[in-house]
C-alpha positions, -999 to 999 in steps of 0.1 A, spaced: -272 -254 97 -299 -255 68 -331 -241 74 -356 -244 55 -370 -208 44 -367 -183 17 -340 -157 16 -366 -127 11 -379 -134 46 -345 -131 60 -341 -99 83 -317 -72 70 -280 -79 82 -271 -45 79 -274 -16 55 -240 -6 32 -234 15 6 -215 -2 -22 -184 9 -44 -180 -6 -78 -151 -24 -66 -172 -43 -41 -200 -56 -65 -178 -90 -72 -176 -94 -34 -189 -116 -6 -198 -110 29 -196 -128 61 -211 -120 93 -200 -139 123 -203 -142 162 -204 -158 192 -226 -165 220 -219 -179 255 -241 -185 282 -253 -210 313 -264 -237 286 -232 -238 261 -211 -220 238 -224 -217 199 -213 -197 166 -230 -185 138 -223 -172 109 -237 -157 76 -226 -160 38 -239 -134 14 -238 -139 -23 -232 -108 -43 -266 -115 -57 -278 -110 -17 -285 -148 -13 -282 -156 24 -262 -189 34 -268 -193 73 -238 -218 93 -241 -221 131 -222 -248 149 -225 -255 192 -191 -258 206 -190 -290 228 -153 -275 247 -151 -245 274 -138 -216 261 -143 -176 266 -163 -151 246 -132 -137 227 -129 -176 216 -160 -181 203 -161 -146 186 -127 -165 170 -146 -196 162 -175 -177 146 -150 -161 119 -133 -192 113 -168 -209 105 -176 -182 81 -141 -179 65 -141 -213 60 -173 -216 49 -167 -188 22 -134 -213 9 -155 -241 4 -178 -219 -19 -150 -209 -39 -151 -172 -28 -119 -150 -39 -135 -115 -28 -146 -116 11 -158 -86 32 -158 -102 70 -180 -84 99 -183 -87 131 -193 -70 163 -160 -77 184 -139 -47 185 -112 -67 197 -111 -97 173 -119 -73 138 -83 -49 155 -66 -84 157 -70 -95 125 -63 -64 106 -32 -57 129 -43 -26 147 -39 -41 183 -18 -74 194 -24 -102 218 -4 -120 241 -33 -143 253 -22 -180 244 -60 -190 242 -62 -162 214 -28 -164 195 -33 -199 180 -69 -187 164 -49 -154 152 -29 -174 131 -52 -200 118 -73 -173 104 -39 -154 88 -36 -189 73 -72 -189 61 -69 -154 45 -47 -167 23 -71 -187 0 -84 -153 -13 -72 -128 -35 -92 -100 -12 -99 -103 22 -107 -73 45 -122 -72 83 -149 -47 93 -163 -40 130 -200 -32 126 -225 -23 156 -243 -50 173 -275 -44 163 -265 -45 130 -254 -83 132 -287 -96 147 -289 -128 119 -255 -143 134 -263 -134 168 -295 -153 165 -276 -181 148 -250 -180 177 -275 -179 204 -294 -207 188 -268 -232 187 -254 -221 225 -289 -229 240 -301 -257 220 -297 -290 238 -286 -318 213 -305 -350 215 -289 -383 208 -319 -391 187 -320 -356 172 -357 -337 177 -358 -314 144 -353 -332 110 -349 -296 92 -319 -288 110 -286 -305 109 -265 -291 140 -229 -303 143 -212 -305 176 -173 -295 175 -152 -313 199 -121 -292 197 -108 -261 188 -109 -245 148 -73 -244 144 -66 -281 157 -86 -293 123 -58 -280 98 -40 -306 80 -3 -300 91 13 -336 88 6 -371 84 5 -379 120 -9 -418 113 14 -425 86 -11 -420 62 -15 -395 32 -39 -368 34 -64 -385 6 -59 -417 18 -98 -417 28 -107 -402 -8 -87 -428 -27 -106 -455 -7 -137 -443 -17 -128 -438 -53 -114 -474 -54 -141 -488 -33 -164 -469 -21 -157 -476 15 -162 -452 44 -134 -450 72 -150 -466 101 -166 -448 128 -173 -415 106 -209 -397 108 -237 -390 82 -224 -355 76 -186 -368 72 -199 -395 48 -215 -364 25 -185 -345 28 -163 -371 17 -187 -381 -14 -185 -349 -25 -144 -342 -23 -143 -377 -41 -160 -362 -72 -136 -341 -80 -106 -369 -81 -97 -397 -102 -77 -430 -100 -53 -444 -127 -33 -474 -114 -22 -469 -79 -21 -429 -84 -47 -406 -74 -53 -372 -94 -75 -345 -86 -92 -328 -115 -86 -293 -121 -116 -266 -133 -100 -271 -164 -99 -309 -163 -66 -314 -165 -50 -342 -140 -30 -331 -112 -10 -358 -97 -15 -357 -55 15 -359 -36 18 -368 6 35 -345 28 69 -362 20 69 -354 -15 55 -318 -9 80 -308 15 109 -318 -12 91 -299 -39 88 -266 -19 124 -266 -13 134 -273 -43 114 -248 -59 120 -221 -33 157 -222 -28 166 -255 -51 193 -251 -81 168 -232 -99 152 -221 -72 142 -180 -71 129 -178 -35 96 -168 -50 68 -159 -27 38 -186 -16 13 -182 -42 39 -183 -71 51 -214 -58 20 -229 -53 8 -218 -93 43 -234 -102 35 -265 -89 -2 -262 -100 12 -261 -133 38 -286 -133 7 -311 -124 10 -317 -85 -14 -311 -61 -22 -317 -24 -46 -300 0 -32 -269 18 -5 -263 -6 -9 -228 -11 -10 -222 26 23 -249 30 40 -225 5 34 -193 23 42 -208 53 76 -220 41 84 -185 28 79 -169 60 104 -197 75 132 -183 50 156 -165 66 169 -149 30 132 -136 22 128 -119 55 160 -101 50 
């Protein structure tokens, strides 16, 4: 959602005493809403200089109140990742979700366990992330966004030109890239666009914009796709098979040192290779290594 209003007119999210360590941290507030008309989630991302960026999504599937809270949390954290945030404080008014994410409580609910796993994977993209509970009255911006999304009936032709709503048809944890189910590498659509300016068939205008934005960071040489690093170094994009081989070789191969996931990802980047969820894949491999758990 991208409404056109100035940041100074936004109601204060909450009052908080900042320490010196928190000066460079971003903040995300999230909330979910369920009513007779539907389910919606909202999140507000606040930069260190107090610029507020709102996000909202209407859920296109049945879910419980706790599921909407997790969806909202995932929406806010993913937005922070898209903005390349590394220091993040997450605020929500759901005591259950916050305590579960902090590890203070455990759940056996099969509907919530996948969300817990997915958000902890997303947390690995940050140098520092913390979760905090706030009263509902101090979370009014996220609550308003979630309520708006849950009650707004999406018209097929679009009634509001200034507000863009996304309808999400499946849970957030299903959107993670785990494997190449269609036999194509994760970068197939990016490469097609970079080479031929072609879009995948049947995608929305929003997905086209996302693809165009992603493609600006990639470069094709011959038949090889490269990712431009922040210092303009070219990193060769690899598919799932190559990625798994690299992880196994670096972690427990001939010269493997059983390094942690973040260290493995940095080593792969240094030698010039890249894939989309490199860091989370490396961390997941370490968690499965029996020697590393001893």
